[in-house]
Residue frames relative to the residue before (quaternion, step in Angstrom):
aa qw qx qy qz dx dy dz
M 1.0000 0.0000 0.0000 0.0000 0.00 0.00 0.00
R 0.4661 -0.7503 0.3959 0.2511 3.55 -0.58 1.20
L 0.6771 0.5298 -0.3013 0.4123 3.58 1.06 -0.63
I 0.5049 0.7231 -0.4086 0.2351 3.53 1.11 -0.61
R 0.6738 0.5036 -0.3042 0.4470 3.58 1.02 -0.73
Q 0.6703 0.5010 -0.2938 0.4619 3.59 1.23 -0.37
L 0.7067 0.4780 -0.2394 0.4634 3.59 1.26 -0.26
Q 0.3251 -0.6710 0.6197 0.2451 3.49 -1.41 0.24
V 0.1589 -0.7589 0.6219 0.1097 3.58 -1.21 0.50
N 0.4305 -0.7315 0.4630 0.2554 3.56 -0.71 1.07
I 0.1100 0.7671 -0.6258 0.0884 3.55 -1.13 0.75
P 0.4002 -0.6927 0.5341 0.2734 3.63 -0.77 0.92
F 0.5889 -0.6029 0.3914 0.3695 3.58 -1.00 0.78
T 0.6256 0.5502 -0.3524 0.4261 3.60 0.92 -0.81
M 0.6728 0.4802 -0.2964 0.4785 3.61 0.94 -0.84
L 0.6316 0.5264 -0.3305 0.4634 3.57 1.03 -0.77
Y 0.6844 0.4969 -0.2768 0.4562 3.55 0.91 -0.95
E 0.7703 0.4184 -0.2029 0.4364 3.57 0.81 -1.01
S 0.8745 0.0379 0.0216 0.4831 3.61 0.92 -0.69
Y 0.7658 0.4374 -0.2185 0.4177 3.61 1.06 -0.54
L 0.4203 0.7419 -0.4598 0.2481 3.62 1.19 -0.20
E 0.7128 0.4634 -0.2775 0.4474 3.57 0.73 -1.02
R 0.6283 0.5251 -0.3407 0.4620 3.59 1.09 -0.63
F 0.6346 0.5110 -0.3388 0.4706 3.58 1.00 -0.74
I 0.6619 0.5001 -0.3003 0.4708 3.57 0.97 -0.83
Q 0.6696 0.5173 -0.2995 0.4410 3.57 0.86 -0.97
H 0.7745 0.3452 -0.1746 0.5005 3.59 0.90 -0.94
R 0.4352 -0.7347 0.4314 0.2911 3.58 1.28 0.23
L 0.3099 0.7422 -0.5220 0.2838 3.56 0.90 0.98
N 0.3166 -0.7388 0.5683 0.1760 3.55 -0.78 1.06
P 0.2729 -0.8198 0.4769 0.1613 3.63 -0.44 1.10
E 0.1703 -0.6670 0.7022 0.1815 3.48 -1.30 0.57
I 0.2020 -0.8399 0.4983 0.0734 3.55 -0.16 1.32
G 0.2323 -0.7760 0.5762 0.1086 3.51 -0.76 1.09
F 0.1598 -0.8005 0.5750 0.0547 3.56 -0.78 1.07
A 0.1473 -0.7709 0.6165 0.0626 3.58 -0.28 1.24
A 0.6674 -0.5090 0.3632 0.4045 3.55 -1.24 0.47
A 0.6407 0.5431 -0.3327 0.4287 3.59 0.95 -0.84
A 0.6626 0.4942 -0.3109 0.4692 3.59 1.00 -0.77
L 0.6370 0.5305 -0.3319 0.4501 3.58 0.98 -0.78
D 0.7080 0.4487 -0.2557 0.4817 3.56 1.07 -0.68
K 0.6860 0.5313 -0.2782 0.4119 3.56 1.07 -0.75
Y 0.7768 0.3818 -0.1888 0.4639 3.56 0.78 -1.06
S 0.4554 -0.6843 0.5095 0.2543 3.53 -1.19 0.71
L 0.6644 -0.4719 0.3881 0.4303 3.55 -1.32 0.24
S 0.6248 0.5452 -0.3325 0.4492 3.58 1.06 -0.71
D 0.6136 0.5412 -0.3366 0.4661 3.59 1.07 -0.74
F 0.6788 0.4860 -0.2869 0.4699 3.55 0.88 -0.98
K 0.6396 0.5333 -0.3260 0.4476 3.59 0.95 -0.85
G 0.6551 0.5348 -0.3167 0.4295 3.58 0.93 -0.85
I 0.6731 0.4763 -0.2934 0.4838 3.56 0.93 -0.89
A 0.6390 0.5328 -0.3300 0.4460 3.58 0.92 -0.89
A 0.6609 0.5178 -0.3125 0.4443 3.60 0.89 -0.91
K 0.6692 0.4966 -0.3089 0.4584 3.59 0.91 -0.85
L 0.6458 0.5116 -0.3231 0.4655 3.58 1.01 -0.74
H 0.6754 0.4847 -0.2934 0.4720 3.57 0.92 -0.90
N 0.6513 0.5184 -0.3172 0.4544 3.59 0.97 -0.78
S 0.6796 0.4685 -0.2763 0.4923 3.54 1.23 -0.47
G 0.4852 -0.7083 0.3999 0.3209 3.54 1.31 0.00
L 0.4244 0.7137 -0.4565 0.3195 3.57 1.18 0.50
T 0.4089 -0.6800 0.5579 0.2432 3.53 -1.22 0.69
I 0.1835 -0.8083 0.5565 0.0582 3.57 -0.94 0.91
T 0.0031 -0.7343 0.6775 0.0427 3.51 -1.22 0.68
F 0.3476 -0.7340 0.5501 0.1943 3.57 -1.27 0.43
H 0.1142 -0.6929 0.6938 0.1600 3.47 -1.42 0.36
A 0.3471 -0.7637 0.5129 0.1823 3.55 -0.55 1.20
P 0.6162 -0.5338 0.4019 0.4169 3.61 -1.18 0.34
F 0.1074 -0.8184 0.5640 0.0247 3.55 -1.16 0.66
M 0.5551 0.6466 -0.4036 0.3331 3.60 1.07 -0.59
D 0.8574 0.0158 -0.0803 0.5080 3.57 -0.78 1.19
L 0.5324 0.5976 -0.4304 0.4174 3.61 1.21 0.30
S 0.0011 -0.8033 0.5952 -0.0201 3.56 -1.13 0.57
A 0.3033 -0.7724 0.5342 0.1612 3.55 -0.47 1.22
G 0.7589 0.3643 -0.2025 0.5004 3.59 1.14 -0.50
S 0.2956 0.7890 -0.4959 0.2102 3.57 1.21 0.32
P 0.4451 -0.6727 0.5116 0.2961 3.62 -1.06 0.65
D 0.6167 0.5213 -0.3370 0.4842 3.58 1.29 -0.23
Q 0.3736 -0.7655 0.4737 0.2237 3.57 -0.42 1.19
K 0.6237 0.5335 -0.3588 0.4446 3.61 1.11 -0.48
V 0.5977 0.5255 -0.3539 0.4913 3.59 1.13 -0.57
R 0.6496 0.4982 -0.3166 0.4792 3.59 0.96 -0.81
A 0.6283 0.5371 -0.3367 0.4510 3.59 1.04 -0.73
V 0.6432 0.4962 -0.3205 0.4872 3.59 0.99 -0.78
T 0.6238 0.5429 -0.3303 0.4550 3.58 1.00 -0.85
R 0.6756 0.4799 -0.2930 0.4768 3.57 0.89 -0.92
Y 0.6179 0.5514 -0.3424 0.4437 3.59 0.99 -0.76
R 0.6552 0.4972 -0.3121 0.4755 3.60 0.93 -0.87
F 0.6579 0.4945 -0.3162 0.4719 3.58 0.96 -0.76
E 0.6143 0.5347 -0.3454 0.4663 3.60 1.06 -0.66
Q 0.6145 0.5310 -0.3472 0.4690 3.59 1.08 -0.69
V 0.6420 0.5169 -0.3152 0.4704 3.58 1.00 -0.82
L 0.6354 0.5509 -0.3314 0.4278 3.57 0.94 -0.85
Q 0.6181 0.5581 -0.3434 0.4343 3.59 1.08 -0.67
L 0.6930 0.4797 -0.2683 0.4666 3.57 1.19 -0.55
V 0.5092 0.6816 -0.4172 0.3195 3.60 1.16 -0.38
P 0.6692 0.4813 -0.3351 0.4562 3.68 0.84 -0.75
L 0.6333 0.5318 -0.3333 0.4528 3.62 1.14 -0.53
F 0.7979 0.3351 -0.1486 0.4785 3.57 0.74 -1.11
K 0.1748 -0.8177 0.5212 0.1709 3.58 1.20 -0.62
P 0.0873 0.8342 -0.5390 0.0772 3.63 0.71 1.00
K 0.5308 -0.6194 0.4767 0.3276 3.56 -1.15 0.66
S 0.8049 -0.0054 0.0412 0.5919 3.55 1.03 -0.78
I 0.2020 -0.7301 0.6364 0.1452 3.52 -1.37 0.33
V 0.2032 -0.8012 0.5576 0.0764 3.56 -0.60 1.18
C 0.0112 -0.7710 0.6367 -0.0094 3.55 -1.03 0.93
H 0.4715 -0.6374 0.5191 0.3192 3.56 -1.20 0.44
V 0.4564 -0.6612 0.5131 0.3020 3.57 -0.92 0.90
G 0.2739 -0.8471 0.4202 0.1754 3.55 0.94 -0.87
Y 0.4222 0.6851 -0.5049 0.3121 3.61 1.08 0.50
D 0.0002 0.7661 -0.6409 0.0490 3.54 -0.84 1.09
K 0.3902 -0.7700 0.4537 0.2216 3.55 -0.28 1.30
K 0.6174 0.5668 -0.3536 0.4153 3.61 0.99 -0.71
R 0.7410 0.4003 -0.2131 0.4952 3.58 1.12 -0.68
Y 0.8301 0.3047 -0.1037 0.4554 3.56 0.89 -0.93
W 0.3795 0.7683 -0.4727 0.2054 3.62 1.18 -0.06
Y 0.7180 0.4708 -0.2629 0.4401 3.59 0.92 -0.87
M 0.7536 0.2888 -0.1780 0.5630 3.60 1.26 -0.23
R 0.1473 0.8533 -0.4909 0.0959 3.55 1.17 0.62
D 0.6630 0.5172 -0.3217 0.4353 3.61 0.84 -0.92
N 0.6671 0.4785 -0.2991 0.4864 3.56 0.97 -0.81
W 0.6118 0.5483 -0.3403 0.4574 3.58 1.03 -0.77
I 0.6522 0.5087 -0.3085 0.4697 3.58 0.93 -0.87
E 0.6530 0.5281 -0.3165 0.4411 3.57 0.89 -0.93
M 0.6798 0.4863 -0.2883 0.4672 3.57 0.90 -0.92
N 0.6379 0.5292 -0.3179 0.4603 3.57 1.06 -0.77
L 0.6504 0.5217 -0.3208 0.4494 3.56 0.87 -0.90
E 0.6418 0.5223 -0.3164 0.4638 3.56 1.02 -0.79
M 0.6943 0.4769 -0.2804 0.4603 3.59 0.84 -0.97
W 0.7273 0.4429 -0.2648 0.4526 3.59 0.73 -1.02
S 0.5952 0.5482 -0.3740 0.4531 3.59 1.06 -0.59
W 0.6593 0.4948 -0.3007 0.4796 3.59 0.95 -0.88
F 0.7186 0.4541 -0.2704 0.4520 3.58 0.73 -1.08
G 0.6439 0.5336 -0.3233 0.4430 3.57 0.97 -0.84
R 0.6433 0.5163 -0.3188 0.4669 3.57 1.01 -0.80
C 0.6618 0.5025 -0.3044 0.4657 3.59 0.94 -0.87
V 0.6429 0.5226 -0.3129 0.4644 3.57 1.00 -0.84
Q 0.6812 0.4966 -0.2861 0.4555 3.55 0.89 -0.98
E 0.6339 0.5437 -0.3329 0.4379 3.58 1.02 -0.74
Q 0.7092 0.4170 -0.2466 0.5121 3.56 1.23 -0.49
G 0.6363 -0.6014 0.3036 0.3759 3.55 1.24 0.43
S 0.6190 0.5073 -0.3599 0.4795 3.59 1.21 0.33
Q 0.3426 -0.7307 0.5533 0.2064 3.57 -1.30 -0.13
L 0.3748 -0.7348 0.5289 0.1996 3.53 -0.97 0.92
M 0.0872 -0.7704 0.6312 0.0199 3.54 -0.96 1.01
L 0.1851 -0.7924 0.5750 0.0850 3.57 -0.82 0.99
E 0.2250 -0.8377 0.4962 0.0385 3.54 -0.61 1.25
N 0.4443 -0.6656 0.5362 0.2684 3.54 -1.14 0.75
V 0.0462 -0.7658 0.6391 0.0549 3.54 -1.21 0.63
Y 0.8509 0.0767 -0.0068 0.5196 3.60 0.10 -1.27
E 0.4055 0.7330 -0.4672 0.2827 3.59 1.24 0.03
H 0.4246 -0.7131 0.5028 0.2416 3.59 -0.93 0.91
S 0.8084 0.0678 0.0472 0.5828 3.55 1.00 -0.87
P 0.5882 -0.5655 0.4290 0.3876 3.59 -1.16 0.45
D 0.5687 0.5991 -0.3818 0.4147 3.58 1.19 -0.46
D 0.5439 0.6218 -0.3963 0.4007 3.60 1.19 -0.42
I 0.8210 0.2164 -0.0697 0.5238 3.58 1.03 -0.78
R 0.3810 0.7585 -0.4720 0.2381 3.61 1.24 -0.04
I 0.6340 0.5604 -0.3459 0.4055 3.59 0.93 -0.79
I 0.5776 0.5857 -0.3781 0.4247 3.61 1.12 -0.62
F 0.7189 0.4319 -0.2471 0.4854 3.58 0.90 -0.93
E 0.5986 0.5487 -0.3620 0.4578 3.58 1.09 -0.60
K 0.7121 0.4526 -0.2522 0.4738 3.56 0.99 -0.82
L 0.8059 0.3201 -0.1142 0.4848 3.57 0.99 -0.88
G 0.4340 0.7294 -0.4477 0.2813 3.58 1.25 -0.13
N 0.6585 0.5100 -0.3143 0.4556 3.58 1.06 -0.69
Q 0.6241 0.5043 -0.3388 0.4914 3.57 1.33 -0.05
G 0.5933 -0.6060 0.3495 0.3982 3.59 1.26 0.20
I 0.4869 0.6444 -0.4464 0.3852 3.59 1.24 0.23
Q 0.0890 -0.8370 0.5398 -0.0059 3.57 -0.67 1.13
F 0.5571 -0.6188 0.4655 0.3001 3.51 -1.39 0.26
C 0.1573 -0.7338 0.6525 0.1047 3.55 -1.10 0.80
L 0.1845 -0.7934 0.5733 0.0880 3.59 -0.47 1.20
D 0.1662 -0.7747 0.6068 0.0633 3.54 -0.72 1.14
S 0.3884 -0.7634 0.4713 0.2106 3.56 -0.44 1.25
G 0.6781 0.5031 -0.3001 0.4438 3.59 0.92 -0.85
H 0.6532 0.5040 -0.3142 0.4696 3.58 0.97 -0.82
Q 0.6382 0.5315 -0.3318 0.4474 3.57 0.97 -0.83
A 0.6923 0.4843 -0.2822 0.4545 3.57 0.93 -0.90
A 0.7198 0.4539 -0.2548 0.4592 3.58 0.95 -0.86
F 0.8247 0.2581 -0.0933 0.4946 3.60 0.91 -0.86
G 0.5952 0.5816 -0.3696 0.4134 3.60 1.16 -0.44
R 0.2484 -0.7817 0.5583 0.1243 3.55 -1.25 0.52
V 0.6649 0.3705 -0.3258 0.5608 3.55 1.23 0.44
P 0.6590 -0.5512 0.3312 0.3901 3.60 -1.14 0.53
L 0.6557 -0.5238 0.3901 0.3790 3.51 -1.28 0.55
E 0.6208 0.5666 -0.3395 0.4224 3.57 1.03 -0.79
T 0.6236 0.5523 -0.3330 0.4418 3.56 1.07 -0.76
W 0.6222 0.5351 -0.3354 0.4627 3.57 1.04 -0.74
V 0.6747 0.4849 -0.2934 0.4728 3.57 0.93 -0.91
E 0.6646 0.5083 -0.3072 0.4533 3.59 0.91 -0.87
T 0.7182 0.4678 -0.2506 0.4500 3.57 0.96 -0.89
L 0.8304 0.2040 -0.0626 0.5148 3.57 0.84 -1.00
G 0.3541 0.7760 -0.4655 0.2360 3.58 1.27 0.10
A 0.6370 0.5473 -0.3314 0.4300 3.57 1.03 -0.75
Y 0.7140 0.4209 -0.2371 0.5068 3.59 1.20 -0.57
L 0.5217 0.6957 -0.3918 0.3005 3.59 1.24 -0.30
G 0.0351 -0.8158 0.5771 -0.0142 3.55 -0.84 1.04
Q 0.8023 0.1392 -0.0567 0.5777 3.59 1.24 -0.30
L 0.1978 -0.7492 0.6222 0.1111 3.52 -1.30 0.60
H 0.1439 -0.7066 0.6813 0.1257 3.53 -1.23 0.68
L 0.0853 -0.8382 0.5386 -0.0028 3.56 -0.48 1.20
H 0.2862 0.6808 -0.6425 0.2043 3.50 -0.97 1.07
D 0.4034 -0.7440 0.4965 0.1929 3.57 -1.21 0.41
N 0.0667 0.7600 -0.6465 -0.0035 3.53 -1.37 0.29
L 0.5638 -0.6150 0.4432 0.3278 3.58 -1.33 0.02
G 0.6386 -0.5791 0.3059 0.4040 3.55 1.24 0.43
K 0.6486 0.5300 -0.3198 0.4429 3.59 1.25 0.04
Q 0.8003 -0.0562 0.0431 0.5955 3.57 1.06 -0.71
D 0.6047 -0.6028 0.4010 0.3318 3.54 -1.26 0.45
D 0.0363 -0.8834 0.4671 -0.0114 3.56 0.54 1.26
H 0.2201 -0.7883 0.5345 0.2109 3.60 1.13 -0.59
L 0.1795 0.7834 -0.5616 0.1965 3.56 0.79 1.11
A 0.6223 -0.5000 0.4386 0.4128 3.52 -1.34 0.22
L 0.5831 -0.5670 0.4362 0.3850 3.59 -1.13 0.59
G 0.7627 0.3287 -0.2699 0.4873 3.54 -0.90 0.99
Q 0.6587 0.5035 -0.3114 0.4643 3.58 1.25 -0.20
G 0.7062 0.3821 -0.2516 0.5404 3.56 1.29 -0.01
S 0.6400 -0.5514 0.3947 0.3614 3.55 -1.22 -0.51
I 0.4607 0.6900 -0.4504 0.3299 3.62 1.22 0.15
D 0.3364 -0.7432 0.5463 0.1899 3.57 -0.88 0.97
I 0.1426 -0.8244 0.5457 0.0470 3.57 0.22 1.31
K 0.6037 0.5603 -0.3588 0.4392 3.60 1.05 -0.70
L 0.6397 0.5151 -0.3199 0.4723 3.58 0.94 -0.85
L 0.6475 0.5335 -0.3148 0.4438 3.56 0.89 -0.93
L 0.7030 0.4683 -0.2736 0.4602 3.57 0.80 -1.01
N 0.6576 0.5065 -0.3177 0.4584 3.59 0.96 -0.80
R 0.6343 0.5159 -0.3361 0.4675 3.59 1.00 -0.73
L 0.6615 0.4907 -0.3020 0.4799 3.56 1.01 -0.78
K 0.6139 0.5540 -0.3493 0.4407 3.60 1.01 -0.77
A 0.6338 0.5558 -0.3297 0.4251 3.58 1.07 -0.70
I 0.7762 0.3194 -0.1728 0.5154 3.59 1.16 -0.54
K 0.7561 0.3001 -0.1780 0.5537 3.59 1.27 -0.21
K 0.3674 -0.7508 0.5063 0.2119 3.57 -0.64 1.11
E 0.7573 0.2702 -0.1517 0.5749 3.54 1.12 -0.73
P 0.5178 -0.6414 0.4470 0.3472 3.62 -0.99 0.65
P 0.4909 -0.6176 0.5147 0.3355 3.57 -1.19 0.50
I 0.6247 -0.4294 0.4298 0.4905 3.56 -1.28 -0.18
V 0.0969 -0.8037 0.5867 0.0231 3.58 -0.84 0.98
T 0.0838 -0.7935 0.6028 0.0032 3.53 -0.82 1.10
L 0.2577 -0.7228 0.6198 0.1641 3.55 -0.93 0.94
E 0.1390 -0.8196 0.5547 0.0362 3.56 -0.92 0.94
P 0.0961 0.7876 -0.6014 0.0931 3.60 0.46 1.10
H 0.2915 -0.7484 0.5674 0.1815 3.58 -1.07 0.71
K 0.7061 0.3027 -0.2419 0.5927 3.54 1.35 0.06
E 0.5669 -0.6307 0.4142 0.3307 3.56 -0.95 0.91
E 0.6868 0.5096 -0.2936 0.4271 3.56 0.95 -0.86
D 0.6176 0.5527 -0.3547 0.4328 3.62 1.23 -0.17
L 0.5185 0.6671 -0.4226 0.3279 3.61 1.18 -0.23
R 0.7016 0.4786 -0.2977 0.4361 3.58 0.70 -1.00
P 0.6502 0.4864 -0.3488 0.4680 3.68 0.85 -0.72
S 0.6248 0.5291 -0.3497 0.4554 3.60 1.01 -0.69
L 0.6550 0.5047 -0.3139 0.4666 3.58 0.94 -0.85
K 0.6612 0.5073 -0.3173 0.4526 3.58 0.88 -0.88
N 0.6785 0.4819 -0.2978 0.4677 3.59 0.90 -0.86
L 0.6507 0.5189 -0.3207 0.4522 3.56 0.98 -0.80
E 0.6334 0.5416 -0.3360 0.4389 3.60 0.98 -0.77
K 0.6351 0.5478 -0.3274 0.4352 3.60 1.08 -0.69
I 0.7977 0.3126 -0.1327 0.4983 3.60 1.06 -0.75
W 0.4102 0.7360 -0.4620 0.2769 3.61 1.27 -0.04
P 0.2383 -0.8408 0.4711 0.1194 3.62 -0.49 1.11
W 0.6451 0.5422 -0.3380 0.4191 3.64 1.15 -0.31
């Protein structure tokens, strides 16, 4: 499949380490490695070095997905922010080993939780992402901030307006937008397209974050790609996020049919 060398495929580090490394190498799959807190605590620096060396020796391109579970860059609790920063510091230690093109983090705005303290949430986020983005950039990578529960791009637009000149870009997740967003996909592209540097592609029926293969849900991926093609001469970093091994090939086949670049 001609596109495979241009794409990333998500894989938790634990799965890569324990069972999937050779398959990624054999099939020339560029990994977007997800680092859960448990993996960061469990594996040694030697373990990480070994995997990184094998990936580099195979000529594969690497991206990262930083930990996100229970983390909050904009939390009003300074100890929660301290834990969040600690997890990001652990990820930073791995950047010189893996040399990822990008590191994806969840922005983390949830209107149900933060609406009454939005200004403070924004202030805390700007502080965290400015620090992390600078550290990431100094090591030759780029920070991408991803939508999850945000209803609208206006929920997080200010983050990119303030930090875009620092090289921090937007990662649009198609599945999250469909399941949790409340404005059309086109609005996300029109509002944040200028800041967009990465896509996470997976499908669903608009009710929950199913991570279906492309074409098995109701998301108009062709529309998304064509809208982006109109404003971007070169494709962004694109990551496929199947949660089942058998969903990868159908996603690749469907993407090849509609790839506009």
